[in-house]
C-alpha positions as CSV (number, residue, x, y, z in Angstrom):
1,M,34.7,-20.2,-29.9
2,I,37.6,-21.6,-27.8
3,V,40.4,-19.0,-27.5
4,N,43.8,-19.8,-26.1
5,Y,45.9,-16.9,-24.7
6,G,49.5,-17.6,-23.8
7,Y,52.5,-19.7,-24.9
8,T,54.5,-22.8,-24.5
9,D,58.1,-22.7,-23.4
10,G,60.7,-25.1,-22.0
11,S,59.0,-25.2,-18.6
12,G,55.5,-26.0,-19.8
13,D,52.2,-24.7,-21.3
14,Y,50.9,-21.4,-20.0
15,Y,47.5,-20.8,-21.6
16,I,44.3,-19.2,-20.3
17,V,41.5,-20.8,-22.3
18,I,38.3,-18.9,-22.7
19,D,35.1,-20.3,-24.3
20,T,33.5,-17.2,-25.7
21,D,30.4,-19.1,-26.7
22,K,29.5,-19.6,-23.0
23,C,30.5,-16.1,-21.9
24,D,27.7,-13.7,-21.1
25,G,29.9,-10.6,-20.6
26,C,29.0,-10.1,-17.0
27,G,32.5,-9.1,-16.0
28,K,32.6,-10.9,-12.6
29,C,35.8,-12.7,-13.6
30,V,37.4,-9.3,-14.5
31,D,36.6,-7.9,-11.1
32,A,37.8,-11.1,-9.3
33,C,41.2,-11.3,-11.0
34,P,43.9,-10.1,-8.5
35,Q,46.5,-9.6,-11.3
36,N,44.3,-7.5,-13.7
37,V,44.8,-10.1,-16.4
38,L,41.3,-10.0,-17.9
39,E,39.1,-7.4,-19.6
40,L,35.8,-7.2,-21.4
41,A,35.9,-6.5,-25.1
42,E,33.8,-6.8,-28.2
43,D,34.4,-10.0,-30.2
44,D,34.1,-10.4,-34.0
45,Y,30.4,-10.9,-33.8
46,G,29.6,-7.7,-31.7
47,D,29.2,-9.6,-28.4
48,I,30.9,-8.4,-25.2
49,V,33.1,-11.2,-23.9
50,V,36.1,-11.7,-21.6
51,R,39.6,-11.9,-22.9
52,V,43.2,-11.6,-21.8
53,R,44.5,-8.1,-22.0
54,D,46.9,-7.6,-25.0
55,E,49.8,-6.5,-22.8
56,V,49.6,-9.7,-20.8
57,K,49.3,-12.3,-23.5
58,S,53.0,-12.9,-24.1
59,K,53.8,-13.1,-20.4
60,V,50.6,-14.7,-19.0
61,G,52.5,-17.4,-17.1
62,Y,54.4,-14.7,-15.2
63,V,51.6,-12.4,-14.5
64,C,48.7,-14.8,-13.8
65,L,49.1,-16.9,-10.7
66,G,47.5,-19.9,-12.5
67,F,44.5,-21.6,-11.0
68,N,45.8,-24.7,-9.3
69,P,49.1,-23.3,-8.0
70,G,47.7,-19.9,-7.0
71,C,44.1,-18.7,-7.3
72,S,42.3,-22.0,-6.3
73,K,43.3,-21.1,-2.8
74,N,41.4,-17.8,-2.9
75,E,37.7,-17.9,-2.0
76,V,37.0,-15.7,-5.0
77,N,38.8,-16.1,-8.3
78,C,38.0,-15.8,-12.0
79,R,36.8,-19.4,-12.2
80,S,34.8,-19.5,-9.0
81,V,32.7,-16.5,-9.9
82,C,31.8,-17.7,-13.4
83,E,28.6,-19.7,-13.4
84,Y,29.2,-20.8,-17.0
85,D,32.7,-22.4,-16.6
86,V,34.1,-20.1,-19.3
87,I,37.7,-19.9,-18.1
88,S,40.4,-22.6,-17.6
89,H,44.1,-22.6,-17.1
90,T,46.7,-25.1,-18.4
91,W,49.0,-24.8,-15.4
């Protein structure tokens, strides 16, 4: 399942997109996130998958650095540690 966490406002689209069908629940992306945006949780089918923390969903564009403007410069980030290409950013 493709899950979009975030919002659209006058300045753009701010969504972290997670493909839970690809996620194996390893948690490497959670450990790699410098802003503590991600967590592991049980989905509707009983599988452990990554998701955006509830308290961050409505302000994800302010809390998360975004991949291209921020985290792509880091050697380790949520996208670089995921071998299944589970996470993407719209900004």
